C-alpha positions in Angstrom: 0.0 0.0 0.0 2.9 2.4 0.8 4.5 1.7 -2.6 1.2 2.3 -4.4 0.6 5.5 -2.5 4.1 6.8 -3.4 3.6 6.0 -7.1 0.2 7.8 -7.0 1.8 10.8 -5.3 -0.1 10.3 -2.0 3.0 10.8 0.2 1.3 11.4 3.5 -0.7 8.1 3.0 2.5 6.4 2.1 4.2 7.7 5.3 1.4 6.4 7.4 1.6 2.9 5.8 5.4 2.8 6.2 5.2 3.7 9.8 2.7 0.9 10.4 5.0 -1.5 8.6 8.0 -0.4 10.7 6.0 -1.0 13.9 5.2 -4.5 12.6 8.8 -5.2 11.7 11.3 -2.8 13.4 14.3 -4.6 11.9 13.4 -4.1 8.2 16.1 -1.8 6.9 14.4 -1.5 3.5 11.4 0.2 5.3 13.7 2.5 7.1 15.2 3.6 3.8 11.8 4.2 2.3 10.8 6.2 5.3 13.9 8.3 4.8 13.1 9.0 1.1 9.5 9.8 1.9 10.4 12.3 4.6 13.0 13.8 2.2 10.4 14.3 -0.6 8.1 15.9 2.0 11.0 18.3 2.8 11.2 17.0 6.4 14.9 16.6 6.2 15.7 16.2 9.9 13.4 13.1 10.1 14.8 11.8 6.8 18.3 12.2 8.2 17.5 10.0 11.2 15.9 7.3 9.1 18.8 7.3 6.7 21.2 7.0 9.6 19.4 3.9 10.8 19.2 2.4 7.3 22.9 2.7 6.7 23.5 0.1 9.3 21.7 -2.5 7.1 23.5 -5.8 6.4 22.4 -5.5 2.8 25.3 -3.6 1.1 23.0 -2.0 -1.5 20.6 -0.6 1.1 23.5 0.5 3.3 25.3 2.3 0.5 22.2 4.1 -0.7 21.3 5.2 2.8 24.9 6.3 3.5 24.9 8.5 0.4 21.6 10.1 1.3 22.7 10.6 4.9 25.9 12.3 3.8 24.0 14.6 1.5 21.6 15.6 4.2 24.2 16.0 6.9 25.1 19.6 6.2 21.4 20.6 6.4 21.0 19.1 9.8 24.1 20.2 11.6 23.9 23.2 14.0 27.3 24.4 13.0 29.0 23.6 9.6 32.6 24.4 9.0 34.1 24.4 5.5 37.6 25.0 4.2 38.9 25.2 0.7 42.4 26.0 -0.7 43.3 26.7 -4.3 47.0 27.6 -5.1 47.8 28.0 -8.8 50.5 29.2 -11.2 49.7 31.3 -14.3 52.1 32.0 -17.1 49.9 34.9 -18.2 50.8 36.8 -15.0 54.1 34.9 -14.4 53.0 34.5 -10.8 51.7 32.1 -8.1 48.3 32.9 -6.6 46.8 31.5 -3.5 43.1 31.6 -2.5 41.6 30.0 0.6 38.6 30.3 2.9 37.7 29.0 6.3 34.0 29.5 7.1 31.6 28.4 9.9 27.9 28.7 9.3 25.1 28.6 11.9 22.1 26.5 10.9 19.1 28.6 12.0 16.6 26.3 10.3 15.7 29.1 7.9 16.7 29.9 4.3 19.3 32.4 5.4 22.3 31.5 7.6 24.8 33.7 9.4 28.5 32.9 9.2 32.0 34.0 10.1 34.8 33.8 7.5 38.6 34.0 7.2 39.9 34.4 3.6 43.3 34.6 2.0 43.8 36.3 -1.4 47.5 36.5 -2.2 50.3 36.1 -4.7 54.0 35.6 -4.7 54.7 39.2 -5.9 56.9 41.3 -3.5 55.8 44.8 -4.6 52.5 45.7 -6.1 49.8 43.1 -6.0 48.5 41.6 -9.2 45.0 42.5 -10.5 43.6 39.2 -9.3 45.3 39.3 -5.9 44.8 41.4 -2.8 47.8 40.3 -0.7 45.4 40.3 2.2 43.8 38.2 4.9 40.1 39.1 5.2 38.1 38.7 8.4 34.4 38.9 7.9 30.9 38.1 9.1 28.1 37.6 6.6 24.9 35.9 5.5 24.4 33.1 3.0 21.3 31.5 1.6 20.8 27.7 1.4 21.7 26.2 -2.0 18.6 26.1 -4.2 18.8 24.3 -7.6 22.6 24.9 -7.5 22.3 28.6 -6.7 23.0 30.6 -3.6 23.3 34.3 -2.6 25.7 35.7 0.0 27.0 39.0 1.4 29.7 39.8 4.0 31.3 42.7 5.7 34.7 42.7 7.3 38.3 44.0 7.5 41.0 43.4 4.9 44.5 43.1 6.6 47.4 43.5 4.1 50.1 41.0 5.1 52.8 43.1 3.3 51.4 46.6 3.6 50.2 46.1 7.2 47.2 48.3 6.3 43.6 47.5 7.4 40.7 48.5 5.1 37.0 47.9 5.3 35.9 45.0 3.0 32.5 44.4 1.6 31.7 41.7 -0.9 28.8 39.5 -2.0 26.9 38.2 -4.9 25.2 35.2 -6.5 26.8 31.8 -7.4 25.3 29.2 -9.6 26.8 25.7 -10.3 25.1 23.3 -12.6 26.0 20.0 -14.2 24.3 20.1 -17.5 24.9 16.5 -18.4 27.4 13.7 -17.8 29.8 15.5 -20.1 29.3 19.2 -19.3 29.1 21.6 -16.4 29.0 25.3 -15.9 29.5 27.9 -13.1 28.4 31.5 -13.0 29.5 34.0 -10.3 28.2 37.6 -10.0 30.4 39.3 -7.5 30.6 42.8 -5.8 33.9 43.6 -4.3 34.5 47.0 -2.6 38.3 46.6 -2.8 38.2 46.8 -6.6 36.9 50.3 -6.6 33.4 49.1 -5.7 33.3 47.0 -8.9 30.8 44.3 -9.9 32.3 41.4 -11.8 30.7 38.4 -13.6 32.6 35.1 -14.2 31.3 32.3 -16.4 33.3 29.1 -16.6 32.1 26.0 -18.6 33.6 22.6 -19.4 32.6 20.0 -21.9 34.2 16.6 -22.4 34.9 13.8 -20.0 34.2 15.2 -16.6 33.9 12.0 -14.6 36.5 9.5 -13.4 40.0 10.1 -12.0 41.3 11.5 -15.2 39.1 14.1 -16.8 39.7 15.7 -20.2 37.6 18.6 -21.4 37.5 21.9 -23.3 37.2 25.2 -21.4 35.0 28.2 -22.4 35.4 31.1 -20.0 34.1 34.7 -20.0 34.8 37.5 -17.5 33.5 41.1 -17.5 32.9 43.9 -15.1 30.8 47.1 -14.6 33.8 49.5 -14.7 35.3 48.3 -18.0 38.7 47.5 -16.5 40.9 45.8 -19.1 42.1 43.0 -16.8 38.4 42.1 -15.9 37.1 41.8 -19.5 38.3 38.9 -21.5 37.3 35.6 -23.0 39.4 32.4 -23.1 39.1 28.9 -24.4 41.3 25.8 -24.6 41.9 22.2 -23.4 42.3 21.1 -19.9 42.9 18.0 -17.8 42.1 17.2 -14.2 43.4 14.4 -12.0 41.1 13.6 -9.1 43.2 12.6 -6.0 40.1 12.2 -3.7 36.5 13.4 -3.9 37.5 16.8 -2.6 41.1 17.1 -3.9 42.4 17.3 -7.5 45.1 18.7 -9.7 44.4 20.8 -12.8 46.3 21.9 -15.9 44.7 24.1 -18.5 46.2 25.6 -21.7 44.1 28.7 -22.6 44.1 31.1 -25.5 42.4 34.4 -24.6 41.5 37.9 -25.9 41.0 41.1 -23.9 37.6 42.6 -24.7 38.7 46.0 -23.6 42.2 47.3 -24.5 42.0 50.9 -23.2 44.9 51.3 -20.6 45.9 47.8 -21.4 49.8 47.5 -21.2 49.7 44.0 -22.6 48.9 42.6 -26.0 45.3 42.1 -26.9 45.7 38.3 -27.0 47.3 36.1 -24.5 48.2 32.4 -23.9 48.0 31.1 -20.4 49.2 27.8 -19.0 47.5 27.5 -15.7 48.3 24.8 -13.1 46.5 24.4 -9.8 45.6 22.3 -6.9 42.2 22.2 -5.2 41.5 20.8 -1.7 38.4 21.2 0.4 36.7 19.6 3.4 33.5 20.0 5.4 33.0 19.2 9.0 
């Protein structure tokens, strides 16, 4: 009766039948798994999380694996505090420089669509004198608000203090925007970031990065299509680039990248460089969530 109700879309009826079945046979892990999925579809994730946690103890490896994946996916939504860290150092021949980006962030799960957080960022490069256009040579302490991810999209805004690790100057820092990440198919994905940064003369930038090719497995081969532009028409922030890339996945949250890109500046006023460029870009990504 529960399965018929699910197929017919009567989820509350299905839930009632599944709860009766569980009372009749408390050791049936298949029923626990179905209870988890039913609560999940009803957007009652805390109850779903508890049932998935029970079902992942099943002696049946298929039920246990499915429940464990669902439990892991729901875990960030049920934790009171969630801490994430990511690190992305890379070298660019276009700028002949090493860059390092990182963030440590702790969110408070309020149970609502918007969550407060505190953040520690690093945006730096190996330059000794003036920072490159894509670097700030700073550590940024901030507090902000972020939305939950909805269909791959989220919004965020933060206010803080930017501390120059070479200049030893402290400046107010305000930034925020919208981020969208979508996997279009098994062979393509795209990301779009619309970003306001007060440090860049209160500029508004948009980044679009897409890949098409083999984007699954430990070795991934793909073609890049990237576009960047801004509201203030700065030459370094307006360009398009394309070219091949390869990624080697070391672990689910760690990989090496190598991309060979041919690009063109879309605005050349005040551009001290050539209108076209070639960039060999090598990087390492690492992240974890607790």
